[in-house]
All heavy atoms as a GROMACS GRO file, in nm:
protein
  568
    1MET      N    1   1.706  -2.166   1.539
    1MET     CA    2   1.753  -2.247   1.430
    1MET      C    3   1.652  -2.247   1.317
    1MET      O    4   1.684  -2.222   1.208
    1MET     CB    5   1.778  -2.388   1.479
    1MET     CG    6   1.891  -2.397   1.574
    1MET     SD    7   1.985  -2.538   1.526
    1MET     CE    8   2.109  -2.530   1.648
    2GLY      N    9   1.535  -2.278   1.338
    2GLY     CA   10   1.435  -2.280   1.231
    2GLY      C   11   1.338  -2.395   1.253
    2GLY      O   12   1.362  -2.485   1.334
    3ILE      N   13   1.232  -2.390   1.182
    3ILE     CA   14   1.131  -2.495   1.193
    3ILE      C   15   1.160  -2.600   1.088
    3ILE      O   16   1.166  -2.570   0.969
    3ILE     CB   17   0.990  -2.435   1.174
    3ILE    CG1   18   0.959  -2.335   1.283
    3ILE    CG2   19   0.885  -2.545   1.171
    3ILE    CD1   20   0.825  -2.267   1.268
    4GLY      N   21   1.177  -2.721   1.132
    4GLY     CA   22   1.203  -2.831   1.041
    4GLY      C   23   1.073  -2.892   0.991
    4GLY      O   24   0.962  -2.849   1.024
    5PHE      N   25   1.086  -2.994   0.910
    5PHE     CA   26   0.969  -3.059   0.851
    5PHE      C   27   0.883  -3.126   0.958
    5PHE      O   28   0.760  -3.118   0.952
    5PHE     CB   29   1.014  -3.161   0.746
    5PHE     CG   30   0.899  -3.229   0.677
    5PHE    CD1   31   0.820  -3.159   0.587
    5PHE    CD2   32   0.870  -3.362   0.702
    5PHE    CE1   33   0.715  -3.222   0.524
    5PHE    CE2   34   0.764  -3.425   0.641
    5PHE     CZ   35   0.687  -3.354   0.550
    6LYS      N   36   0.946  -3.189   1.054
    6LYS     CA   37   0.871  -3.259   1.160
    6LYS      C   38   0.789  -3.160   1.243
    6LYS      O   39   0.672  -3.186   1.273
    6LYS     CB   40   0.965  -3.337   1.251
    6LYS     CG   41   1.025  -3.460   1.186
    6LYS     CD   42   1.114  -3.534   1.284
    6LYS     CE   43   1.180  -3.653   1.220
    6LYS     NZ   44   1.266  -3.725   1.313
    7GLU      N   45   0.851  -3.048   1.281
    7GLU     CA   46   0.780  -2.949   1.360
    7GLU      C   47   0.663  -2.888   1.283
    7GLU      O   48   0.554  -2.868   1.337
    7GLU     CB   49   0.875  -2.837   1.405
    7GLU     CG   50   0.978  -2.880   1.507
    7GLU     CD   51   1.104  -2.936   1.443
    7GLU    OE1   52   1.114  -2.938   1.318
    7GLU    OE2   53   1.192  -2.981   1.519
    8LEU      N   54   0.684  -2.861   1.155
    8LEU     CA   55   0.578  -2.807   1.070
    8LEU      C   56   0.462  -2.905   1.057
    8LEU      O   57   0.345  -2.866   1.060
    8LEU     CB   58   0.634  -2.771   0.933
    8LEU     CG   59   0.545  -2.692   0.840
    8LEU    CD1   60   0.509  -2.557   0.902
    8LEU    CD2   61   0.612  -2.671   0.706
    9LEU      N   62   0.493  -3.032   1.045
    9LEU     CA   63   0.390  -3.136   1.034
    9LEU      C   64   0.310  -3.147   1.164
    9LEU      O   65   0.187  -3.161   1.161
    9LEU     CB   66   0.456  -3.271   1.001
    9LEU     CG   67   0.363  -3.383   0.957
    9LEU    CD1   68   0.288  -3.342   0.832
    9LEU    CD2   69   0.442  -3.510   0.932
   10ILE      N   70   0.376  -3.136   1.278
   10ILE     CA   71   0.307  -3.141   1.408
   10ILE      C   72   0.214  -3.019   1.423
   10ILE      O   73   0.099  -3.032   1.466
   10ILE     CB   74   0.409  -3.149   1.523
   10ILE    CG1   75   0.480  -3.285   1.520
   10ILE    CG2   76   0.342  -3.125   1.657
   10ILE    CD1   77   0.597  -3.294   1.615
   11ILE      N   78   0.263  -2.901   1.386
   11ILE     CA   79   0.180  -2.780   1.395
   11ILE      C   80   0.058  -2.792   1.305
   11ILE      O   81  -0.054  -2.757   1.343
   11ILE     CB   82   0.264  -2.655   1.360
   11ILE    CG1   83   0.369  -2.632   1.468
   11ILE    CG2   84   0.177  -2.533   1.341
   11ILE    CD1   85   0.471  -2.526   1.432
   12LEU      N   86   0.076  -2.843   1.184
   12LEU     CA   87  -0.035  -2.861   1.092
   12LEU      C   88  -0.136  -2.962   1.146
   12LEU      O   89  -0.258  -2.940   1.134
   12LEU     CB   90   0.017  -2.906   0.955
   12LEU     CG   91  -0.086  -2.920   0.844
   12LEU    CD1   92  -0.154  -2.786   0.817
   12LEU    CD2   93  -0.022  -2.973   0.718
   13ALA      N   94  -0.089  -3.070   1.206
   13ALA     CA   95  -0.180  -3.170   1.264
   13ALA      C   96  -0.261  -3.111   1.379
   13ALA      O   97  -0.382  -3.135   1.390
   13ALA     CB   98  -0.100  -3.292   1.310
   14ILE      N   99  -0.198  -3.033   1.464
   14ILE     CA  100  -0.269  -2.969   1.576
   14ILE      C  101  -0.372  -2.869   1.523
   14ILE      O  102  -0.486  -2.864   1.571
   14ILE     CB  103  -0.169  -2.902   1.672
   14ILE    CG1  104  -0.086  -3.008   1.743
   14ILE    CG2  105  -0.242  -2.814   1.773
   14ILE    CD1  106   0.029  -2.954   1.825
   15ALA      N  107  -0.335  -2.790   1.423
   15ALA     CA  108  -0.429  -2.694   1.364
   15ALA      C  109  -0.546  -2.766   1.300
   15ALA      O  110  -0.661  -2.721   1.308
   15ALA     CB  111  -0.357  -2.608   1.261
   16LEU      N  112  -0.520  -2.880   1.237
   16LEU     CA  113  -0.627  -2.960   1.175
   16LEU      C  114  -0.723  -3.013   1.281
   16LEU      O  115  -0.845  -3.013   1.261
   16LEU     CB  116  -0.566  -3.074   1.094
   16LEU     CG  117  -0.662  -3.159   1.011
   16LEU    CD1  118  -0.728  -3.072   0.905
   16LEU    CD2  119  -0.587  -3.273   0.946
   17LEU      N  120  -0.671  -3.055   1.395
   17LEU     CA  121  -0.756  -3.105   1.503
   17LEU      C  122  -0.840  -2.992   1.565
   17LEU      O  123  -0.956  -3.012   1.600
   17LEU     CB  124  -0.671  -3.172   1.611
   17LEU     CG  125  -0.611  -3.307   1.575
   17LEU    CD1  126  -0.516  -3.353   1.686
   17LEU    CD2  127  -0.721  -3.408   1.554
   18ILE      N  128  -0.780  -2.875   1.578
   18ILE     CA  129  -0.850  -2.764   1.642
   18ILE      C  130  -0.957  -2.706   1.550
   18ILE      O  131  -1.072  -2.687   1.591
   18ILE     CB  132  -0.750  -2.654   1.685
   18ILE    CG1  133  -0.662  -2.707   1.798
   18ILE    CG2  134  -0.823  -2.528   1.728
   18ILE    CD1  135  -0.550  -2.613   1.836
   19PHE      N  136  -0.922  -2.677   1.427
   19PHE     CA  137  -1.014  -2.605   1.338
   19PHE      C  138  -1.096  -2.697   1.248
   19PHE      O  139  -1.207  -2.660   1.208
   19PHE     CB  140  -0.936  -2.507   1.249
   19PHE     CG  141  -0.871  -2.397   1.327
   19PHE    CD1  142  -0.733  -2.388   1.336
   19PHE    CD2  143  -0.946  -2.300   1.391
   19PHE    CE1  144  -0.673  -2.286   1.406
   19PHE    CE2  145  -0.888  -2.198   1.462
   19PHE     CZ  146  -0.750  -2.191   1.470
   20GLY      N  147  -1.044  -2.810   1.210
   20GLY     CA  148  -1.113  -2.896   1.114
   20GLY      C  149  -1.069  -2.863   0.973
   20GLY      O  150  -1.014  -2.757   0.945
   21ALA      N  151  -1.097  -2.955   0.881
   21ALA     CA  152  -1.047  -2.942   0.744
   21ALA      C  153  -1.112  -2.825   0.670
   21ALA      O  154  -1.044  -2.748   0.601
   21ALA     CB  155  -1.068  -3.071   0.668
   22LYS      N  156  -1.243  -2.811   0.682
   22LYS     CA  157  -1.312  -2.706   0.607
   22LYS      C  158  -1.271  -2.567   0.657
   22LYS      O  159  -1.246  -2.476   0.579
   22LYS     CB  160  -1.463  -2.722   0.618
   22LYS     CG  161  -1.515  -2.840   0.542
   22LYS     CD  162  -1.666  -2.849   0.552
   22LYS     CE  163  -1.717  -2.972   0.481
   22LYS     NZ  164  -1.864  -2.983   0.490
   23ARG      N  165  -1.268  -2.554   0.788
   23ARG     CA  166  -1.232  -2.424   0.846
   23ARG      C  167  -1.086  -2.390   0.816
   23ARG      O  168  -1.054  -2.274   0.788
   23ARG     CB  169  -1.256  -2.429   0.997
   23ARG     CG  170  -1.222  -2.305   1.070
   23ARG     CD  171  -1.330  -2.200   1.057
   23ARG     NE  172  -1.297  -2.089   1.143
   23ARG     CZ  173  -1.322  -1.965   1.113
   23ARG    NH1  174  -1.386  -1.935   1.003
   23ARG    NH2  175  -1.286  -1.869   1.194
   24LEU      N  176  -0.998  -2.487   0.818
   24LEU     CA  177  -0.858  -2.465   0.788
   24LEU      C  178  -0.840  -2.420   0.643
   24LEU      O  179  -0.756  -2.334   0.613
   24LEU     CB  180  -0.777  -2.591   0.816
   24LEU     CG  181  -0.627  -2.577   0.833
   24LEU    CD1  182  -0.597  -2.480   0.946
   24LEU    CD2  183  -0.562  -2.710   0.858
   25LYS      N  184  -0.922  -2.476   0.553
   25LYS     CA  185  -0.916  -2.438   0.411
   25LYS      C  186  -0.957  -2.292   0.394
   25LYS      O  187  -0.893  -2.216   0.321
   25LYS     CB  188  -1.006  -2.527   0.328
   25LYS     CG  189  -1.002  -2.497   0.182
   25LYS     CD  190  -1.094  -2.588   0.103
   25LYS     CE  191  -1.098  -2.548  -0.042
   25LYS     NZ  192  -1.194  -2.626  -0.119
   26THR      N  193  -1.064  -2.250   0.461
   26THR     CA  194  -1.108  -2.110   0.448
   26THR      C  195  -1.008  -2.014   0.513
   26THR      O  196  -0.986  -1.904   0.461
   26THR     CB  197  -1.247  -2.090   0.511
   26THR    OG1  198  -1.244  -2.127   0.647
   26THR    CG2  199  -1.353  -2.170   0.438
   27ILE      N  200  -0.949  -2.054   0.623
   27ILE     CA  201  -0.847  -1.970   0.687
   27ILE      C  202  -0.728  -1.952   0.594
   27ILE      O  203  -0.676  -1.842   0.578
   27ILE     CB  204  -0.802  -2.031   0.822
   27ILE    CG1  205  -0.914  -2.020   0.925
   27ILE    CG2  206  -0.676  -1.961   0.874
   27ILE    CD1  207  -0.886  -2.093   1.055
   28GLY      N  208  -0.687  -2.059   0.529
   28GLY     CA  209  -0.575  -2.052   0.435
   28GLY      C  210  -0.604  -1.963   0.315
   28GLY      O  211  -0.520  -1.883   0.274
   29SER      N  212  -0.724  -1.975   0.260
   29SER     CA  213  -0.758  -1.892   0.144
   29SER      C  214  -0.773  -1.745   0.184
   29SER      O  215  -0.734  -1.656   0.109
   29SER     CB  216  -0.885  -1.943   0.076
   29SER     OG  217  -0.996  -1.931   0.162
   30ASP      N  218  -0.829  -1.720   0.302
   30ASP     CA  219  -0.841  -1.582   0.349
   30ASP      C  220  -0.703  -1.521   0.374
   30ASP      O  221  -0.679  -1.404   0.340
   30ASP     CB  222  -0.923  -1.575   0.477
   30ASP     CG  223  -1.070  -1.603   0.454
   30ASP    OD1  224  -1.114  -1.599   0.337
   30ASP    OD2  225  -1.140  -1.631   0.554
   31LEU      N  226  -0.615  -1.598   0.432
   31LEU     CA  227  -0.480  -1.551   0.457
   31LEU      C  228  -0.406  -1.524   0.326
   31LEU      O  229  -0.336  -1.424   0.313
   31LEU     CB  230  -0.403  -1.652   0.543
   31LEU     CG  231  -0.264  -1.611   0.589
   31LEU    CD1  232  -0.271  -1.487   0.675
   31LEU    CD2  233  -0.198  -1.724   0.665
   32GLY      N  234  -0.423  -1.612   0.229
   32GLY     CA  235  -0.361  -1.592   0.098
   32GLY      C  236  -0.413  -1.467   0.029
   32GLY      O  237  -0.337  -1.392  -0.033
   33GLY      N  238  -0.543  -1.443   0.038
   33GLY     CA  239  -0.601  -1.322  -0.021
   33GLY      C  240  -0.550  -1.196   0.046
   33GLY      O  241  -0.526  -1.094  -0.020
   34ALA      N  242  -0.532  -1.202   0.178
   34ALA     CA  243  -0.481  -1.086   0.250
   34ALA      C  244  -0.337  -1.056   0.210
   34ALA      O  245  -0.300  -0.940   0.191
   34ALA     CB  246  -0.491  -1.110   0.401
   35VAL      N  247  -0.256  -1.159   0.196
   35VAL     CA  248  -0.117  -1.140   0.156
   35VAL      C  249  -0.111  -1.084   0.014
   35VAL      O  250  -0.032  -0.993  -0.016
   35VAL     CB  251  -0.038  -1.272   0.167
   35VAL    CG1  252   0.098  -1.261   0.101
   35VAL    CG2  253  -0.022  -1.312   0.312
   36LYS      N  254  -0.196  -1.134  -0.075
   36LYS     CA  255  -0.200  -1.086  -0.213
   36LYS      C  256  -0.242  -0.939  -0.218
   36LYS      O  257  -0.183  -0.860  -0.291
   36LYS     CB  258  -0.299  -1.171  -0.294
   36LYS     CG  259  -0.304  -1.138  -0.440
   36LYS     CD  260  -0.399  -1.229  -0.514
   36LYS     CE  261  -0.408  -1.195  -0.660
   36LYS     NZ  262  -0.503  -1.280  -0.732
   37GLY      N  263  -0.342  -0.902  -0.139
   37GLY     CA  264  -0.385  -0.763  -0.134
   37GLY      C  265  -0.278  -0.672  -0.078
   37GLY      O  266  -0.259  -0.559  -0.126
   38PHE      N  267  -0.207  -0.719   0.022
   38PHE     CA  268  -0.099  -0.640   0.081
   38PHE      C  269   0.013  -0.616  -0.020
   38PHE      O  270   0.063  -0.504  -0.033
   38PHE     CB  271  -0.044  -0.711   0.205
   38PHE     CG  272   0.068  -0.638   0.272
   38PHE    CD1  273   0.042  -0.526   0.347
   38PHE    CD2  274   0.198  -0.684   0.260
   38PHE    CE1  275   0.146  -0.458   0.410
   38PHE    CE2  276   0.302  -0.617   0.321
   38PHE     CZ  277   0.276  -0.503   0.396
   39LYS      N  278   0.050  -0.720  -0.094
   39LYS     CA  279   0.155  -0.706  -0.194
   39LYS      C  280   0.113  -0.609  -0.304
   39LYS      O  281   0.192  -0.527  -0.350
   39LYS     CB  282   0.189  -0.842  -0.256
   39LYS     CG  283   0.272  -0.930  -0.168
   39LYS     CD  284   0.308  -1.058  -0.238
   39LYS     CE  285   0.393  -1.148  -0.152
   39LYS     NZ  286   0.428  -1.274  -0.222
   40LYS      N  287  -0.013  -0.617  -0.346
   40LYS     CA  288  -0.064  -0.527  -0.450
   40LYS      C  289  -0.062  -0.382  -0.402
   40LYS      O  290  -0.023  -0.292  -0.476
   40LYS     CB  291  -0.205  -0.565  -0.492
   40LYS     CG  292  -0.259  -0.485  -0.607
   40LYS     CD  293  -0.396  -0.534  -0.647
   40LYS     CE  294  -0.454  -0.463  -0.766
   40LYS     NZ  295  -0.439  -0.322  -0.774
   41ALA      N  296  -0.102  -0.360  -0.278
   41ALA     CA  297  -0.101  -0.225  -0.223
   41ALA      C  298   0.042  -0.170  -0.215
   41ALA      O  299   0.065  -0.052  -0.242
   41ALA     CB  300  -0.166  -0.223  -0.086
   42MET      N  301   0.136  -0.254  -0.177
   42MET     CA  302   0.275  -0.210  -0.169
   42MET      C  303   0.329  -0.175  -0.308
   42MET      O  304   0.401  -0.076  -0.324
   42MET     CB  305   0.362  -0.319  -0.104
   42MET     CG  306   0.333  -0.340   0.043
   42MET     SD  307   0.363  -0.195   0.143
   42MET     CE  308   0.539  -0.183   0.132
   43GLU      N  309   0.297  -0.255  -0.410
   43GLU     CA  310   0.342  -0.228  -0.546
   43GLU      C  311   0.279  -0.099  -0.598
   43GLU      O  312   0.346  -0.020  -0.664
   43GLU     CB  313   0.308  -0.344  -0.637
   43GLU     CG  314   0.392  -0.468  -0.612
   43GLU     CD  315   0.346  -0.588  -0.694
   43GLU    OE1  316   0.251  -0.575  -0.773
   43GLU    OE2  317   0.406  -0.696  -0.678
   44ASP      N  318   0.151  -0.077  -0.570
   44ASP     CA  319   0.084   0.045  -0.613
   44ASP      C  320   0.149   0.167  -0.549
   44ASP      O  321   0.168   0.270  -0.615
   44ASP     CB  322  -0.065   0.042  -0.579
   44ASP     CG  323  -0.143  -0.056  -0.666
   44ASP    OD1  324  -0.088  -0.102  -0.768
   44ASP    OD2  325  -0.259  -0.087  -0.630
   45GLU      N  326   0.182   0.158  -0.422
   45GLU     CA  327   0.245   0.270  -0.352
   45GLU      C  328   0.384   0.296  -0.409
   45GLU      O  329   0.424   0.412  -0.426
   45GLU     CB  330   0.253   0.241  -0.202
   45GLU     CG  331   0.293   0.360  -0.121
   45GLU     CD  332   0.193   0.474  -0.126
   45GLU    OE1  333   0.073   0.449  -0.139
   45GLU    OE2  334   0.238   0.590  -0.119
   46ASP      N  335   0.458   0.190  -0.442
   46ASP     CA  336   0.589   0.208  -0.503
   46ASP      C  337   0.577   0.274  -0.640
   46ASP      O  338   0.659   0.358  -0.677
   46ASP     CB  339   0.662   0.074  -0.516
   46ASP     CG  340   0.714   0.021  -0.384
   46ASP    OD1  341   0.725   0.102  -0.289
   46ASP    OD2  342   0.744  -0.100  -0.377
   47ASP      N  343   0.474   0.236  -0.717
   47ASP     CA  344   0.452   0.297  -0.847
   47ASP      C  345   0.420   0.445  -0.834
   47ASP      O  346   0.471   0.528  -0.910
   47ASP     CB  347   0.338   0.226  -0.923
   47ASP     CG  348   0.376   0.085  -0.967
   47ASP    OD1  349   0.497   0.054  -0.970
   47ASP    OD2  350   0.285   0.007  -0.999
   48LYS      N  351   0.336   0.481  -0.737
   48LYS     CA  352   0.304   0.622  -0.715
   48LYS      C  353   0.428   0.700  -0.677
   48LYS      O  354   0.451   0.812  -0.725
   48LYS     CB  355   0.200   0.637  -0.604
   48LYS     CG  356   0.060   0.599  -0.645
   48LYS     CD  357  -0.034   0.620  -0.528
   48LYS     CE  358  -0.173   0.572  -0.557
   48LYS     NZ  359  -0.263   0.590  -0.442
   49GLU      N  360   0.510   0.642  -0.592
   49GLU     CA  361   0.632   0.709  -0.546
   49GLU      C  362   0.727   0.728  -0.663
   49GLU      O  363   0.788   0.835  -0.678
   49GLU     CB  364   0.697   0.624  -0.437
   49GLU     CG  365   0.803   0.694  -0.359
   49GLU     CD  366   0.849   0.609  -0.243
   49GLU    OE1  367   0.772   0.592  -0.148
   49GLU    OE2  368   0.964   0.561  -0.252
   50THR      N  369   0.740   0.629  -0.749
   50THR     CA  370   0.827   0.639  -0.865
   50THR      C  371   0.777   0.745  -0.961
   50THR      O  372   0.856   0.822  -1.016
   50THR     CB  373   0.836   0.502  -0.936
   50THR    OG1  374   0.882   0.405  -0.842
   50THR    CG2  375   0.932   0.507  -1.053
   51GLN      N  376   0.645   0.751  -0.982
   51GLN     CA  377   0.589   0.853  -1.070
   51GLN      C  378   0.614   0.992  -1.016
   51GLN      O  379   0.643   1.084  -1.092
   51GLN     CB  380   0.439   0.830  -1.088
   51GLN     CG  381   0.405   0.712  -1.175
   51GLN     CD  382   0.256   0.686  -1.183
   51GLN    OE1  383   0.177   0.751  -1.115
   51GLN    NE2  384   0.216   0.591  -1.266
   52GLN      N  385   0.602   1.010  -0.885
   52GLN     CA  386   0.626   1.141  -0.827
   52GLN      C  387   0.772   1.182  -0.839
   52GLN      O  388   0.804   1.298  -0.861
   52GLN     CB  389   0.584   1.143  -0.680
   52GLN     CG  390   0.435   1.142  -0.661
   52GLN     CD  391   0.396   1.139  -0.515
   52GLN    OE1  392   0.481   1.122  -0.427
   52GLN    NE2  393   0.268   1.154  -0.488
   53LEU      N  394   0.862   1.086  -0.827
   53LEU     CA  395   1.004   1.118  -0.838
   53LEU      C  396   1.043   1.150  -0.981
   53LEU      O  397   1.131   1.232  -1.006
   53LEU     CB  398   1.089   1.002  -0.785
   53LEU     CG  399   1.085   0.981  -0.634
   53LEU    CD1  400   1.162   0.855  -0.598
   53LEU    CD2  401   1.144   1.101  -0.562
   54ASN      N  402   0.979   1.083  -1.078
   54ASN     CA  403   1.014   1.103  -1.219
   54ASN      C  404   0.936   1.216  -1.284
   54ASN      O  405   0.969   1.257  -1.395
   54ASN     CB  406   0.991   0.974  -1.297
   54ASN     CG  407   1.088   0.866  -1.257
   54ASN    OD1  408   1.195   0.893  -1.206
   54ASN    ND2  409   1.050   0.741  -1.277
   55ALA      N  410   0.833   1.268  -1.220
   55ALA     CA  411   0.751   1.375  -1.277
   55ALA      C  412   0.830   1.505  -1.276
   55ALA      O  413   0.911   1.530  -1.187
   55ALA     CB  414   0.623   1.391  -1.197
   56PRO      N  415   0.803   1.589  -1.376
   56PRO     CA  416   0.870   1.721  -1.373
   56PRO      C  417   0.824   1.800  -1.253
   56PRO      O  418   0.710   1.791  -1.210
   56PRO     CB  419   0.825   1.786  -1.504
   56PRO     CG  420   0.707   1.709  -1.549
   56PRO     CD  421   0.716   1.573  -1.489
   57GLN      N  422   0.915   1.878  -1.200
   57GLN     CA  423   0.885   1.954  -1.080
   57GLN      C  424   0.783   2.062  -1.110
   57GLN      O  425   0.796   2.135  -1.209
   57GLN     CB  426   1.012   2.018  -1.024
   57GLN     CG  427   1.115   1.919  -0.978
   57GLN     CD  428   1.066   1.842  -0.856
   57GLN    OE1  429   0.992   1.896  -0.775
   57GLN    NE2  430   1.107   1.718  -0.845
   58GLN      N  431   0.682   2.073  -1.028
   58GLN     CA  432   0.584   2.178  -1.043
   58GLN      C  433   0.640   2.305  -0.981
   58GLN      O  434   0.702   2.302  -0.874
   58GLN     CB  435   0.453   2.141  -0.975
   58GLN     CG  436   0.384   2.024  -1.038
   58GLN     CD  437   0.255   1.990  -0.965
   58GLN    OE1  438   0.227   2.044  -0.860
   58GLN    NE2  439   0.179   1.900  -1.022
   59LYS      N  440   0.615   2.415  -1.047
   59LYS     CA  441   0.666   2.542  -0.996
   59LYS      C  442   0.577   2.589  -0.883
   59LYS      O  443   0.456   2.591  -0.894
   59LYS     CB  444   0.670   2.646  -1.107
   59LYS     CG  445   0.738   2.772  -1.065
   59LYS     CD  446   0.754   2.867  -1.180
   59LYS     CE  447   0.824   2.992  -1.130
   59LYS     NZ  448   0.848   3.086  -1.237
   60ASP      N  449   0.639   2.625  -0.774
   60ASP     CA  450   0.565   2.679  -0.660
   60ASP      C  451   0.524   2.822  -0.690
   60ASP      O  452   0.577   2.889  -0.779
   60ASP     CB  453   0.650   2.675  -0.533
   60ASP     CG  454   0.675   2.533  -0.486
   60ASP    OD1  455   0.592   2.446  -0.518
   60ASP    OD2  456   0.777   2.511  -0.419
   61ALA      N  457   0.431   2.870  -0.613
   61ALA     CA  458   0.386   3.008  -0.629
   61ALA      C  459   0.500   3.103  -0.596
   61ALA      O  460   0.578   3.080  -0.504
   61ALA     CB  461   0.266   3.034  -0.538
   62ASP      N  462   0.507   3.210  -0.671
   62ASP     CA  463   0.611   3.310  -0.648
   62ASP      C  464   0.556   3.416  -0.555
   62ASP      O  465   0.475   3.499  -0.593
   62ASP     CB  466   0.654   3.370  -0.782
   62ASP     CG  467   0.772   3.463  -0.767
   62ASP    OD1  468   0.835   3.462  -0.660
   62ASP    OD2  469   0.803   3.535  -0.864
   63PHE      N  470   0.597   3.413  -0.431
   63PHE     CA  471   0.544   3.505  -0.331
   63PHE      C  472   0.618   3.639  -0.332
   63PHE      O  473   0.578   3.733  -0.266
   63PHE     CB  474   0.551   3.443  -0.192
   63PHE     CG  475   0.456   3.328  -0.176
   63PHE    CD1  476   0.503   3.198  -0.168
   63PHE    CD2  477   0.319   3.349  -0.169
   63PHE    CE1  478   0.415   3.093  -0.154
   63PHE    CE2  479   0.232   3.245  -0.154
   63PHE     CZ  480   0.279   3.116  -0.147
   64ASN      N  481   0.726   3.650  -0.406
   64ASN     CA  482   0.801   3.775  -0.411
   64ASN      C  483   0.744   3.874  -0.512
   64ASN      O  484   0.774   3.992  -0.508
   64ASN     CB  485   0.948   3.748  -0.443
   64ASN     CG  486   1.016   3.672  -0.332
   64ASN    OD1  487   0.979   3.686  -0.216
   64ASN    ND2  488   1.114   3.591  -0.366
   65SER      N  489   0.664   3.827  -0.604
   65SER     CA  490   0.609   3.917  -0.705
   65SER      C  491   0.486   3.988  -0.652
   65SER      O  492   0.416   3.939  -0.564
   65SER     CB  493   0.574   3.839  -0.831
   65SER     OG  494   0.470   3.748  -0.803
   66THR      N  495   0.461   4.104  -0.705
   66THR     CA  496   0.343   4.181  -0.662
   66THR      C  497   0.224   4.142  -0.746
   66THR      O  498   0.238   4.116  -0.866
   66THR     CB  499   0.370   4.333  -0.677
   66THR    OG1  500   0.404   4.359  -0.813
   66THR    CG2  501   0.481   4.376  -0.585
   67PRO      N  502   0.107   4.133  -0.686
   67PRO     CA  503  -0.011   4.093  -0.762
   67PRO      C  504  -0.052   4.204  -0.858
   67PRO      O  505  -0.032   4.323  -0.833
   67PRO     CB  506  -0.117   4.070  -0.655
   67PRO     CG  507  -0.072   4.147  -0.538
   67PRO     CD  508   0.078   4.152  -0.546
   68LYS      N  509  -0.110   4.162  -0.969
   68LYS     CA  510  -0.158   4.258  -1.067
   68LYS      C  511  -0.293   4.309  -1.023
   68LYS      O  512  -0.380   4.233  -0.983
   68LYS     CB  513  -0.171   4.193  -1.204
   68LYS     CG  514  -0.038   4.149  -1.260
   68LYS     CD  515  -0.057   4.082  -1.393
   68LYS     CE  516   0.075   4.033  -1.448
   68LYS     NZ  517   0.058   3.963  -1.575
   69THR      N  518  -0.312   4.442  -1.030
   69THR     CA  519  -0.440   4.501  -0.994
   69THR      C  520  -0.502   4.558  -1.119
   69THR      O  521  -0.464   4.663  -1.166
   69THR     CB  522  -0.422   4.610  -0.887
   69THR    OG1  523  -0.330   4.706  -0.938
   69THR    CG2  524  -0.371   4.552  -0.757
   70GLY      N  525  -0.594   4.486  -1.175
   70GLY     CA  526  -0.658   4.531  -1.297
   70GLY      C  527  -0.805   4.560  -1.279
   70GLY      O  528  -0.873   4.601  -1.370
   71SER      N  529  -0.856   4.540  -1.160
   71SER     CA  530  -0.999   4.557  -1.138
   71SER      C  531  -1.038   4.704  -1.124
   71SER      O  532  -1.145   4.746  -1.163
   71SER     CB  533  -1.047   4.479  -1.016
   71SER     OG  534  -0.979   4.526  -0.901
   72LYS      N  535  -0.949   4.787  -1.067
   72LYS     CA  536  -0.977   4.928  -1.050
   72LYS      C  537  -0.889   5.009  -1.145
   72LYS      O  538  -0.770   4.985  -1.154
   72LYS     CB  539  -0.951   4.974  -0.906
   72LYS     CG  540  -1.044   4.914  -0.806
   72LYS     CD  541  -1.014   4.971  -0.670
   72LYS     CE  542  -1.108   4.912  -0.566
   72LYS     NZ  543  -1.082   4.964  -0.433
   73SER      N  544  -0.949   5.100  -1.212
   73SER     CA  545  -0.869   5.187  -1.298
   73SER      C  546  -0.888   5.330  -1.253
   73SER      O  547  -0.997   5.371  -1.211
   73SER     CB  548  -0.910   5.171  -1.445
   73SER     OG  549  -1.047   5.208  -1.460
   74SER      N  550  -0.785   5.409  -1.261
   74SER     CA  551  -0.794   5.547  -1.217
   74SER      C  552  -0.810   5.636  -1.339
   74SER      O  553  -0.723   5.643  -1.423
   74SER     CB  554  -0.673   5.586  -1.134
   74SER     OG  555  -0.557   5.569  -1.212
   75ASN      N  556  -0.922   5.698  -1.350
   75ASN     CA  557  -0.949   5.792  -1.459
   75ASN      C  558  -0.953   5.933  -1.401
   75ASN      O  559  -1.054   5.997  -1.393
   75ASN     CB  560  -1.083   5.760  -1.527
   75ASN     CG  561  -1.076   5.630  -1.606
   75ASN    OD1  562  -0.968   5.590  -1.644
   75ASN    ND2  563  -1.190   5.572  -1.630
   76ALA      N  564  -0.844   5.985  -1.361
   76ALA     CA  565  -0.842   6.118  -1.301
   76ALA      C  566  -0.805   6.224  -1.396
   76ALA      O  567  -0.760   6.222  -1.498
   76ALA     CB  568  -0.749   6.120  -1.184
   0.00000   0.00000   0.00000
């Protein structure tokens, strides 16, 4: 069903008793920073993917053509 307000309040009270106010504050800020970093990384990856899709296609090497040989010349 879901967590209601009463259940959330009980969980918060237990966490406060276990960790203490200062430790709970640092855990919350660390968790918030981690979520923010994760979101930023996901957005950056989406931007890279979009740029690759919208970029003009690079031409692959043509393996059917013969290489030019200009280093040796025949003076016969």
